[in-house]
C-alpha positions in Angstrom: -35.7 -8.9 20.8 -35.4 -12.7 21.0 -36.9 -13.2 17.5 -34.6 -10.6 15.9 -31.5 -12.2 17.5 -32.6 -15.7 16.3 -33.1 -14.4 12.8 -29.7 -12.7 12.8 -28.1 -16.0 14.0 -29.8 -17.9 11.2 -28.6 -15.4 8.7 -25.1 -15.7 10.1 -25.2 -19.5 9.8 -26.8 -19.9 6.5 -26.8 -16.5 4.8 -23.2 -16.6 3.8 -23.9 -19.3 1.2 -26.4 -17.1 -0.4 -24.3 -14.0 -0.3 -21.3 -15.7 -2.0 -23.3 -16.2 -5.2 -25.1 -12.9 -5.2 -23.9 -10.2 -7.5 -25.6 -6.8 -7.4 -27.6 -5.9 -10.4 -26.8 -2.3 -9.8 -24.0 -1.9 -12.3 -24.6 1.8 -12.9 -21.4 2.8 -11.0 -19.4 1.0 -13.7 -20.8 3.5 -16.2 -20.2 6.5 -14.0 -16.7 7.4 -15.2 -15.5 7.4 -11.6 -13.1 5.0 -9.9 -14.9 2.3 -7.9 -14.0 0.9 -4.5 -15.9 -2.3 -3.5 -16.0 -2.4 0.3 -17.1 -6.0 0.9 -16.2 -9.4 2.2 -13.7 -11.2 0.0 -16.1 -14.1 -0.5 -19.0 -12.2 -2.1 -19.7 -12.4 -5.8 -19.2 -8.7 -6.3 -15.7 -8.7 -4.8 -14.7 -11.7 -6.9 -16.1 -10.1 -10.0 -14.3 -6.9 -9.4 -11.0 -8.6 -8.7 -11.2 -10.9 -11.7 -12.1 -8.1 -14.2 -10.1 -5.4 -12.5 -12.9 -2.8 -12.6 -12.6 -1.8 -8.9 -10.3 -1.8 -6.0 -11.6 -4.3 -3.4 -11.3 -3.5 0.3 -12.2 -6.7 2.0 -11.3 -5.9 5.6 -13.4 -3.8 8.0 -10.5 -1.5 8.7 -11.0 2.3 8.4 -7.2 2.8 8.1 -7.0 0.4 5.1 -10.0 2.1 3.4 -8.5 5.5 4.1 -5.2 4.5 2.6 -6.9 3.2 -0.6 -8.9 6.3 -1.0 -5.9 8.5 -0.4 -4.0 6.5 -3.1 -6.9 7.1 -5.5 -6.9 10.8 -4.8 -3.2 11.0 -5.5 -2.7 8.5 -8.4 -4.4 9.8 -11.6 -3.1 6.8 -13.6 -4.6 4.3 -11.1 -8.0 6.2 -11.2 -8.0 6.1 -14.9 -7.1 2.4 -15.1 -10.0 1.6 -12.9 -12.4 3.8 -14.8 -11.3 2.3 -18.2 -11.7 -1.2 -16.9 -15.1 -0.5 -15.4 -16.3 1.0 -18.6 -14.9 -1.9 -20.7 -16.5 -4.5 -18.5 -19.8 -2.6 -18.3 -20.1 -2.3 -22.1 -19.0 -5.9 -22.6 -21.2 -7.6 -20.0 -24.0 -5.2 -18.9 -24.8 -3.0 -21.9 -28.2 -3.8 -23.4 -26.9 -4.4 -27.0 -24.3 -6.8 -25.8 -26.8 -8.6 -23.6 -29.2 -8.9 -26.5 -26.5 -10.3 -28.8 -25.4 -12.9 -26.3 -29.0 -13.9 -25.6 -29.7 -14.2 -29.3 -26.7 -16.4 -29.8 -27.8 -18.6 -26.9 -31.3 -19.0 -28.2 -30.1 -19.7 -31.8 -27.8 -22.3 -30.4 -30.5 -24.4 -28.9 
């Protein structure tokens, strides 16, 4: 148990710097046609990306009541759900869709 606790402590001390710049490559929820809730620390890359591009609601507190309130709002507010879905689809197509990625990559290569 001592080793696991030590590893956990190291992660707590140093892992945050790594987590802040890590953005999940699993963008398939953005293509799902469903509203997205990011349940994450405010300092993570995924939370920042979601906030900046408005493709999800970010819940950055470990508070079940806050999460429940957000989910309840989404269930009741069709316009808010659609806004999130539209933004997620737009961002996914703009930044994560293969043809867009190829085009940007080609522009970068040609600009060298």
